[in-house]
C-alpha positions in Angstrom: 12.4 -26.2 39.7 14.5 -27.7 37.4 16.3 -24.6 36.8 16.2 -21.1 38.5 17.5 -17.7 37.8 17.7 -17.6 41.7 16.9 -19.3 44.9 13.6 -17.2 44.4 12.6 -17.8 40.6 12.2 -20.7 38.6 13.2 -20.7 35.3 11.8 -24.2 34.4 9.4 -26.8 36.3 9.7 -30.5 36.3 6.8 -32.7 35.5 3.7 -32.7 37.7 4.4 -28.7 38.7 3.2 -25.5 36.9 4.9 -22.2 37.0 3.3 -19.8 39.0 3.7 -15.9 37.7 2.8 -14.2 41.2 5.0 -15.9 43.3 7.7 -17.1 40.3 8.1 -20.4 41.7 6.6 -24.2 40.2 3.6 -25.2 42.8 2.4 -28.8 42.2 -0.5 -29.3 39.9 -4.2 -30.2 41.4 -5.9 -32.8 39.6 -3.7 -34.3 37.3 -3.2 -37.7 39.3 0.4 -37.2 40.3 1.0 -36.3 43.9 4.3 -34.9 45.5 3.4 -33.3 48.6 -0.6 -32.4 48.4 -2.9 -34.2 50.7 -4.5 -36.2 48.1 -4.8 -36.2 44.0 -7.1 -38.5 42.2 -6.6 -37.2 39.3 -10.0 -34.5 38.7 -11.0 -31.4 40.4 -14.1 -32.8 41.3 -15.8 -32.5 45.0 -17.4 -35.6 46.4 -15.1 -38.3 45.9 -13.4 -38.1 48.8 -10.6 -35.8 46.9 -12.0 -32.2 47.0 -11.1 -29.3 44.2 -8.1 -28.4 46.4 -6.7 -31.6 46.8 -7.6 -31.6 50.5 -9.2 -35.1 51.8 -12.6 -34.8 52.4 -14.4 -35.4 55.8 -15.4 -38.7 56.3 -13.0 -40.3 53.4 -9.4 -41.7 53.3 -7.3 -41.3 50.0 -4.1 -43.9 49.5 -1.7 -45.0 47.3 -0.5 -41.9 45.6 2.8 -40.8 44.0 4.7 -38.9 41.7 3.4 -41.6 39.3 0.0 -43.0 40.5 -3.1 -41.2 41.8 -4.9 -41.7 45.1 -8.4 -44.0 45.1 -10.0 -42.8 48.2 -13.2 -44.4 50.5 -15.5 -43.6 52.8 -13.5 -43.9 56.4 -15.9 -46.5 58.0 -13.5 -47.1 61.5 -12.4 -50.8 62.7 
């Protein structure tokens, strides 16, 4: 939260987060290409490209490079 009413209610969310009226907290946006705490965020909400629509790394893939200002790049995992 950028500003809070108390420890359990956000008033304003930071960039990359959206207000959830049910929890009254800010939650990270999945699919915007900005990763803070999500497992991955490749900038879309499409399954089958390594980072699923719920921002989880899909089986058989690896995703790297995501940060608060950069989206993840996902590749098919090939063990060495």
